[in-house]
Structures are given as C-alpha cells and as structure tokens.
N, C-alpha and C positions, 0 to 999 in steps of 0.2 A: 341849319347847316350848311357852310358855303362848300362850293365845289372846290377842288385843290388847283384847278388851273383856271377857274374863271368867275371872279367875284360876282355877286348878284348885281352890283351896281354898274358892271360892264357889258356890253352887246356880246354874245357869243360869236366868237370868232373862228370859223372851222380851219381856215387856213394855219392861224397860230396854233389852235390846238392839234394839227396835223404835224406841224413842225415840232413842237415839244414832244409829242408822242414819237417821231423819229428819233429825237436825241436821246431820250429815254431808252428806247429799244437799242441805239447804237452803243450805248454804255454797257446796258445788259449784254450784247454780242462780245463786247471786248471783255467783260468780266467771265463771260464763259468759257471764251477761248482761252485765257489765262489759266483757267482752272484744268485744262487738258481734256475737256469734253469732246468728242466728235460730232456732236450734233444738237439741235433743239428738241423739247419736246413737243408733240403735236399741239396746234392752237386750238382752243375752244371755239364751238359755234359762236358764241356771243364776241367773242374778240374778232372774228371775221365781219361779223354784222356791225359792230361799231366800226370798223375801218370802212364798210361800204357806206353807212351814214355820211362819214366825214367825207367821203370821197364824192358822194352826191351833193354836199352841200357846199364845196368849194367851188369859186368861179370858174366857168368855163373859159376855156382858151380858145383862140382863133380856129383851130383845126376842128374842136369838138363842135363849136358853134357851127362849122360846115357840115358836119355830119349829124345834124340836129334830127330827131326823128327815127333814126335808127336804135336798136339796143344798145344800151352803153356797156362796153367790155372792158373789164379792169386792165389797166395801162402798167407797163412794166415799170416796178420801181425797185427801192432798195430791198423790198421784202417781196413784194408779188413776183419778181422775175424768177423766182424758185419755187419748186414744187413742194408741197407739204412733206414734211419729214417721214411721217408713216408710208407715203408712197416712194420712197427713195433709200436705196440700199445705201449703207454709208461705203465712200471710197476707200481702199484699203491703202494705206500710205506706202510708198516705195521703201524698200529695204534699204537702209543707210550702210553703206560699206563701213565695217568697224577698223580702226587702226591696229595696226599687229600690236600685240602687247610685248613689252620689253623683254620678258622673259622668254619669248617665243622666237625672238629675232637669233640668227646665228650670229655669234660674237665675231667680230670684224678682225683679222689678224694685225697684231700691231707691224707697224714699219719696221723693216729689217730683220724681224723674226723667222726664223727657218720654218718652212711648211711641214706640219705635222702628217707621218704616215698615216695611211688609214689601217684601221684594224684587220688582220688576216683572220679568216674564218677557216680552219683546218678543213681540208676537203678527205674524203673518206674514200679508201679502195675497198676491194673484195675483201672480207674478214673484219670491218668496222675500222681499220687502223688508220689514224689521221696522217695525211702529207703534209709536211711544213715545208714551207717555200723558204729559202734562205733569204735574208735581208740584204740590200746593196752594200758593197763593201765600205764606201764612205771613209769615216774615220775610225773603222773597224779594227784596222792594222794598228792603228796607233794606239787604240785602247788596248789591244793584245800586247804591244811593246812595252806599256807601261805595268800591266798585269805581270809580264815575263820579268821586269825589273823588280817588281814587288816580292815574285816567288824569289829570284836570286839571293835576297837579302833576309829570307825566311829563316827564323830560329824558334819556330814554335815546337818543335819536337826535337828527340834525341838523334834523328836521321843525319840532324845539319853537322853534328861534330864529325861524323865521319866521312862526308861525302867531297869529292874532288869538285864537283860543281853541281846546280840543279839542271833538271832534264825537263825543259817545258812541254815543247810539241815539235812537230815538223808538218809541214804541207800547207796550204792555203784554206782548204775547205770549200771551195768553189763548186766541186762536184755534188756538194749536199751529202758527201757519205763521211763518217767519221768512226775511227777505230779507238778502242778505249783498252789499255793494258792493265798490268797489275803494278809494274815499278820498273825503273832502271836497271841493267845489269852492269856488268863491268865494262864493257865496250861501250854503252850509252854513258855511262859515269865518265868516261874518259874523252868522249867527244862531244858531249853535250846535247845529243838528239836522240829521241827514242827510236827502237827497232831498228838500230845499225848492225847488230850481229848476225849470226847465221839465222836466227829467227827472224831478224828484220828482213833478211834476203829473202826467205820464203814467203813474209807477209807481201813483198813487193810483187812477188810472182804471183800470187794472190790476187791483188789489185790489177795486175795487168790481164789477168785471164777474166776480169769482170769488165774490162773495156775501159779502164781508167788511167788517167797518167797519174804517175806516182807523187807528183808536186799538187795534184788537185784534191786528194783526199787528206784530210785532218788526221793525225794519229798523236795520241796522247797517252798519259798513264794516270792511276788513280793516285798514285804519290809521286813526288817530283825528284825524290832524293833516293840513293841506292841504298836497300836495306844489307846489312853486314851479311856476308857470304850468300848473298842473294836469296836470303829466307824471304818468308811471306809476310807483308807489313802487320804490324800490331792493329788492333782496333782502334787505339788512341793516337797511332800516327796516322791512321786513315781519317779519323775524324778531323784532324787537325789541317790535312790537305784537300778534303772535299770542297771545301769552299772556293779553292782556285779552280777546281775544274769546273764546279758549277758555273763559275763566272765565265771561263773559256765556253761552255756549251751555250751560254746565253749569247755571247758574242757571235759565236759562229753560226748559231741555228742549223743544225744539221738535220736534213730530212730522215735519216737513219742513223742509228748507232750500233755498232757491231760491238758486243762485249767480248773480248778475249780472254775465256778461262772464269772460274768461279770467283775468284778476288774481285776482277772488274764487275762481274753481276752484283755481287755483294756491296761494291762501293757506290755504285749507281741506282742500285734498288734496293737494298736493304734486305736483300733474299739470300739466304744461306741453304747450302745444298750442294750436291753434286752436279758438276757441269754437265757429266751424262745423262741426268735427268732433266737439266733445265734448258739445255740446247736445242734448237730447232723450233723453240716455242715462243710465239711473240709476246714481249712485254710492253709497259709504257714508261718512259722515264718522265716525272713529274706530270703523268696523266696525258701528255700530248704528243711525245717524240718516241716512236716505234723503236724499240731495241730488240737485238737479234743475239742472244747468247751463242756461243759456239766455242770450239775449243783453241787454245792458245796454239800459236805456231811452233812453240818449244815441244809442246805436247806431240804435236805431227811429226817432228824430229824423232822423237822417241817411237812413235806409233804411226808409220806411214798408213796403215789401213784406214787410219781413222779421216783421212784425207777426202773420202768419197762423201762422207757425211757433212764435212766441213763446205764442201761444193754443192750440195743440197741446200745447206743454211745460205751461202751467198747467191744462189740464184732466185731464193725466195725474197733477198734484200733486193735485188734488181727488179722484180716483178713488183713489188712495193714501191720503187722508185720509179716505175712506169718505162724502164729500160729495157731492151732486148736481152735475151740471154746469147751471149756468143757461144757458138759450137766450138767444143774441145776436140782438137786432133790426136 
C-alpha cells in the first residue's frame, strides 16, 4: 500500500510533507469557519507527535544552528502560536446593534401636513370627576358657523314650520363653562339668541356671580326652534335636534355643563325624573364631561326661594373647575 503524500519510489521530504499538511489544515479551517463553529476540537496526542517528528526532521535554519545543543522549543507557526482549544474559553462575540424595524419607527409627517394634537388624558378632581381642557380655538369658530348655517335650513321636524328663526347659541365658551336649556321662547325666537328674556337676564346675573364674563360662557338649548305656546319639546323633536347639540359640544369641549331643568337633563343624559331629585348630583355626558343639573332660571322667577339651592350647585361647579368661589354681598 502506498502513502497518500509520498510514493515509495520518492525519498521522504519532511518539508514538503509539512507544507501539504499546512495547506490541508488551512482548507479545513476555512470549512469549519464557514459552518459557523466557534472553535476546533482538541487535537489528539498522535497528531502532536506527528507534527513534532516533522519539525525535527526539517532542515535547521541559521538561527537554529546557532542554538545547537539547547533543548528545542516549538516555534510559533500558523497553529502552534495558539493554545490548545480545551485550555481556552471561547471569546464571546460583541453584540451587533440591530437596525430598527420599520414598524417600530415613528412615522415621518408629510411635508405641509398640520401637526396632530397630543391626546388629552382627563385629570380627576375630588369625587372622581374628570377635568376636560378646552381645545385651541383655531378653526372652531368657522366650524360652528357652518353648523349654525346647517341648523338655519333644518326642516327635520314640525317645529320648523312655526318658527320665526332658529336659535343656535350665544357666547364663545372660552371659559370652559356651558349652560344648556330647554328651548327658545318668544323673545329668543324674535331675536335669534338663547336666554335674552327675563329668564336670560337672571341667568346673566348667575354667570356674573360666578365670576365669569357673559360672553365667555357658551349658552345653548336642546332644541333650536321655539315649540308652540312655549310647551315642552316632544321626544321626536328632541331626537331630531340632539345631533346638532352633540356637534356643538364636540367643538366647544366645555369643562363643565350646567343642565338647566329636567328637559335639558333628559336631552343630555337620557335621564327622566324630576329636577328636584336630580339637581345637585354630578352626572357625566358621554362618560367624560361633568354635568351639574339645577333649576331653570324661569323656575327661579316663580320660586325665588330655590335660588339658594342653585347657588350651592354653582359653587360646586366652580370647585370642579378649580376656580375660587366669590363671596356674595
């Protein structure tokens, strides 16, 4: 049988054998590297002995002849300059920074697109009632004007046939306070604004006593047209008009709503019952805006003794809004 690297008819050449062995080892190392391995298995004693015999049989260099007689030490080479794998702990690879995934990146706003407002988280005061901050005016007044024009042409219910004009709202609502009444009366139908008669004059004094300017408070009604003979609006009439009110409140974003009378409470909350039982107890409109039911100013004109209870309700409104309660002279 012939040797794989040295035929019998050729003399044994240790240097050639070492070169061939190194080339084979280099190819093996490349194959191991390509497989993803982190190290090599420990070499057998027979392998180290074979390498030592080859090294001893190789021709001595000049420096080795100068050190003749000294114990031969293995010289550094492509393999011998590294310790055996079993005596060496594998070196952990440094973590590579991962590129951010596309879905984790924040979307870049398009050029010219308006900034999106940050969501507002309601803050709670004592009693667990949320405090809703009013949004910036911006184009709010324009949206309200468009909505008022839509209400002006409304023919959804029978109230449109008898009205002189629609009664949309008054005030800006910049104070964060909104009063909601039942519907327009004769004076309101004639002038086109809510609460301009005797009941409206009393409401203005209530607003002033709370420390607000008249025009800073938003005032509106459940229905926008006067019911005949100032009667209570029918459920069908209220249901046709409630979407307009809901849009008004969405645009105004009041901190607190004061519901004036049982009809206002029913239109806002769908709650039926006497105002005497409902007043003074906090409710929530759409689960987020505090609502304080109280007596209608028209009722106070007939029953002046109820003004004290209404003032208690309005003081609770001021505390909910974080405002001081003015002293009454």
